[in-house]
C-alpha positions in Angstrom: -6.2 26.8 -11.9 -8.2 23.9 -10.4 -11.0 25.1 -8.6 -12.4 23.1 -5.5 -16.0 22.2 -4.2 -16.2 24.5 -1.4 -13.8 27.4 -2.1 -12.3 26.8 1.4 -9.8 24.6 2.7 -9.3 23.0 6.3 -6.2 24.0 8.1 -3.6 21.8 6.9 -5.0 20.7 3.8 -2.4 21.7 1.4 0.0 19.9 3.6 -2.0 16.8 3.5 -2.2 16.9 -0.3 1.3 16.7 -0.2 1.7 13.6 2.4 -1.3 11.8 0.7 0.9 12.2 -3.1 4.3 11.3 -1.2 5.7 7.8 -2.7 6.7 7.2 0.8 3.0 6.9 2.3 3.0 3.5 3.5 0.1 2.4 0.8 1.8 0.1 -1.0 2.3 1.9 -4.2 6.1 1.3 -4.3 5.0 -2.5 -5.0 3.6 -1.7 -8.4 5.0 -0.5 -11.3 2.0 0.4 -13.4 2.6 -1.5 -16.4 6.2 -0.3 -16.7 8.4 -3.6 -16.0 6.1 -5.8 -18.4 6.7 -3.2 -21.0 10.6 -2.8 -20.2 10.5 -6.8 -20.6 8.9 -6.7 -24.1 11.2 -4.3 -25.3 8.3 -1.3 -25.2 9.9 0.9 -23.1 14.0 1.1 -22.9 15.0 4.7 -22.6 13.8 8.2 -21.4 12.0 9.0 -24.6 10.1 5.4 -24.5 9.3 6.6 -21.1 8.0 9.6 -21.7 6.0 8.3 -24.4 4.2 5.5 -21.8 3.6 7.9 -19.2 1.9 10.2 -21.8 -0.4 7.4 -23.1 -1.0 6.2 -19.4 -2.0 9.8 -18.1 -4.9 10.0 -20.9 -6.0 6.7 -20.1 -5.6 5.1 -17.0 -4.7 8.3 -15.1 -7.6 10.0 -16.5 -10.1 7.2 -15.1 -8.2 7.1 -11.8 -8.5 10.6 -11.6 -12.2 11.1 -12.3 -13.2 8.4 -9.9 -11.1 9.6 -6.9 -12.6 13.3 -7.7 -16.1 11.8 -7.8 -15.6 9.7 -4.5 -14.2 12.6 -2.9 -17.2 14.7 -3.6 -19.6 11.8 -2.7 -17.9 11.8 0.7 -17.8 15.7 1.3 -21.4 16.5 -0.2 -24.4 16.1 2.4 -26.7 13.3 1.0 -29.8 14.7 3.1 -30.7 18.1 4.2 -28.7 17.9 7.2 -25.6 19.9 6.0 -28.0 22.8 4.0 -28.6 22.8 0.7 -27.9 20.0 -1.9 -24.5 20.5 -3.3 -23.1 22.3 -0.2 -20.1 20.5 1.8 -21.0 19.3 5.2 -19.4 21.5 7.9 -16.3 19.2 9.5 -18.6 19.1 12.9 -21.7 18.3 11.2 -23.1 14.9 12.8 -23.9 12.2 10.4 -27.1 9.9 10.5 -27.5 6.3 9.3 -29.5 7.2 6.5 -27.0 9.6 5.0 -24.2 6.9 5.4 -25.9 4.3 3.6 -26.7 6.6 0.8 -23.3 7.4 0.5 -22.1 3.8 0.8 -24.1 2.9 -1.6 -23.2 5.9 -4.0 -19.7 4.5 -3.6 -20.4 1.2 -4.4 -21.7 2.3 -7.6 -18.7 4.1 -8.5 -16.7 1.0 -7.3 -18.9 -1.1 -9.8 -18.1 1.1 -12.5 -14.5 1.5 -12.2 -14.7 -2.6 -12.3 -16.7 -2.2 -15.8 -13.6 -0.2 -16.9 -10.9 -2.5 -15.7 -11.2 -5.6 -18.0 -7.8 -6.8 -16.7 -8.3 -9.4 -13.7 -4.8 -8.7 -13.0 -5.3 -4.6 -13.3 -8.3 -5.4 -10.7 -6.4 -7.3 -8.0 -3.8 -4.7 -8.2 -6.5 -2.0 -7.6 -8.0 -3.6 -4.8 -4.8 -4.2 -3.2 -3.8 -0.9 -3.3 -7.1 0.3 -2.1 -7.2 -1.6 0.6 -3.3 -0.6 1.9 -4.5 3.0 1.2 -7.3 2.8 3.7 -4.9 1.3 6.4 -2.8 4.3 5.9 -5.5 6.6 5.7 -6.9 5.4 9.0 -3.8 5.8 10.8 -2.9 9.3 9.4 -6.9 11.0 9.6 -10.1 10.6 11.2 -12.0 8.3 8.5 -14.7 7.6 11.2 -17.1 10.2 10.1 -17.1 8.8 7.0 -16.8 5.1 7.6 -16.6 3.0 10.7 -14.3 -0.2 10.5 -17.0 -2.1 12.4 -20.1 -0.2 11.0 -20.8 1.3 14.6 -20.8 4.8 16.0 -17.8 6.2 18.0 -19.9 5.8 21.1 -21.1 2.2 20.3 -24.6 3.3 20.0 -26.2 2.1 16.9 -25.3 2.0 13.3 -22.3 4.4 12.2 -23.7 7.2 9.9 -21.2 6.3 7.6 -22.0 2.8 7.3 -19.3 0.2 6.6 -16.5 0.5 3.9 -15.7 -2.1 1.7 -12.2 -3.8 2.9 -10.9 -3.6 -0.7 -12.3 -0.9 -3.0 -10.4 -0.2 -5.8 -7.8 2.5 -5.4 -9.4 5.5 -6.7 -12.2 5.1 -4.5 -10.2 4.6 -1.5 -8.1 7.8 -2.7 -11.2 9.9 -3.0 -12.3 8.5 0.6 -9.4 9.4 2.3 -8.7 12.6 0.4 -12.3 13.8 1.9 -11.1 12.7 5.3 -7.8 14.7 4.7 -10.1 17.7 4.4 -9.2 18.1 0.7 -11.5 18.9 -2.2 -12.4 16.4 -5.4 -9.7 18.5 -7.3 -7.0 17.6 -5.2 -8.1 13.9 -5.1 -7.7 14.1 -8.8 -4.3 15.7 -9.0 -3.1 12.8 -6.6 -4.3 10.5 -8.9 -2.7 12.0 -11.9 0.6 12.1 -10.0 0.5 8.6 -8.8 -0.1 7.5 -12.6 3.1 8.9 -13.6 5.1 9.0 -10.4 5.0 5.8 -9.5 5.9 4.4 -13.2 8.5 6.9 -13.5 10.1 5.5 -10.3 9.9 2.1 -11.2 11.3 2.8 -14.7 14.4 4.5 -12.8 14.9 1.2 -11.2 14.1 -1.0 -14.1 16.5 0.7 -16.7 19.1 2.1 -14.6 17.9 5.6 -16.1 19.5 8.6 -14.5 17.1 9.9 -11.9 17.9 13.3 -12.6 16.5 12.8 -16.2 13.2 11.2 -14.9 12.8 14.0 -12.7 12.9 16.4 -15.4 10.7 14.3 -17.6 8.0 14.6 -14.7 8.5 18.3 -14.3 7.7 18.8 -17.9 4.8 16.7 -17.7 3.4 18.6 -15.1 1.2 20.8 -17.4 -0.4 17.9 -18.7 -0.8 16.6 -15.3 -2.6 19.5 -14.3 -4.7 19.4 -17.4 -6.0 15.7 -16.9 -6.8 16.5 -13.2 -8.8 19.6 -14.0 -10.5 17.5 -17.0 -11.0 14.5 -14.7 -12.7 16.9 -11.8 -14.9 18.7 -14.4 -16.1 15.1 -16.0 -16.6 13.8 -12.1 -18.3 17.2 -11.2 -20.9 16.4 -14.3 -21.5 13.2 -14.0 -22.2 13.2 -10.2 -24.7 16.1 -10.5 -26.5 14.3 -13.1 -26.5 11.3 -10.8 -24.9 9.2 -13.7 -21.7 7.4 -12.6 -21.9 5.9 -15.9 -21.2 9.0 -17.7 -17.3 9.4 -16.2 -14.6 8.9 -18.7 -13.9 5.3 -19.9 -11.1 5.8 -22.3 -9.6 1.9 -23.0 -5.8 1.2 -22.4 -5.8 -2.5 -24.2 -2.1 -2.2 -24.0 -1.7 -1.6 -20.3 -4.5 -4.9 -19.9 -2.1 -6.9 -22.0 0.9 -5.8 -20.0 -0.7 -6.5 -16.8 -2.0 -10.1 -17.6 1.6 -11.0 -19.0 3.1 -9.6 -16.0 1.2 -11.5 -13.7 2.0 -14.4 -15.7 5.9 -14.0 -15.4 7.9 -16.4 -13.6 10.3 -13.6 -12.4 9.1 -9.9 -11.2 10.5 -7.3 -9.4 7.1 -5.4 -9.2 4.0 -6.9 -7.8 2.2 -5.2 -11.1 
C-alpha cells in the first residue's frame, strides 16, 4: 500500500488519477513508443516474451527515474516553502493563498529537478521527446484542472495585480516534471504521481508493441496485469527515494539507473527514414 504525503485526498482525487493515467488523455503519449518501435526494427522485440523482458527492463530504469521525479515535482508543488501553510513538510490547504517568494522558490526547485533529469537523459532524442510530451501534458492539464495556484501562464496573479505566487512554469519541462505539477493541481499525492508515471512507462510501450507486431491485445493486457505488482513496487520505491532526497534538499540523490540500450534505440529511431511513432 502506497501512502501519500497528507494522508487525505481531495474530493474526486481517485477519479482524477484515472483520468491522468488514461491513455486517451490528449497529452501526446499515443505518438511515442518508448523505444519499442526501434527495438522491433532491430529484432530485439519480436513476441510477447520479448515485450515482457523489455517492459521489465524499462520499468526498472527509465520508469523508476520518471516516477521518482514525478513524485518529487508533485511534492514540491504540494509542500509550502514558507511558513504560510504551517509547519515545514505539511501540505498547503487547497485555499491557502500563495505569495511571490513561495512561488519563486517552488520554481527554482522545479528547475533544479528539471536539470537533474536532463543530466540523467544523455540521449538528445529522448530529451526532446520528454520535453515535447511535457509541453503537451501541461496543455491538457490546464484544460482539466486549475494550475493557476501553482503557476500562471503569463506570470501574473489571477487578479492581474503583480507577479503570481507560482511564478511562471517553463513552456516545455521534462514529462515527469509536468506530470508531478499536473498531479498536484488535480489534488493527487506524490505517490499517485509515481504510480501514474510507472503505468505510463509500461502502458505506452505495450500499446505501441500491439500495433507494431500485431500482438493479441488480450495477451498484452494479461501481460500488463501480471506486471501490476512490479509497477506498484517501483512506484513505492520511487516515492520513498523522492521523499528522502527532497527532505535532504538534495535532488541529486534521486535515482539515476542507466538505460544505455534505450538511449541507443532513441537515437537510432530518430535517424530512421520511416517511423510510425515520434519516439
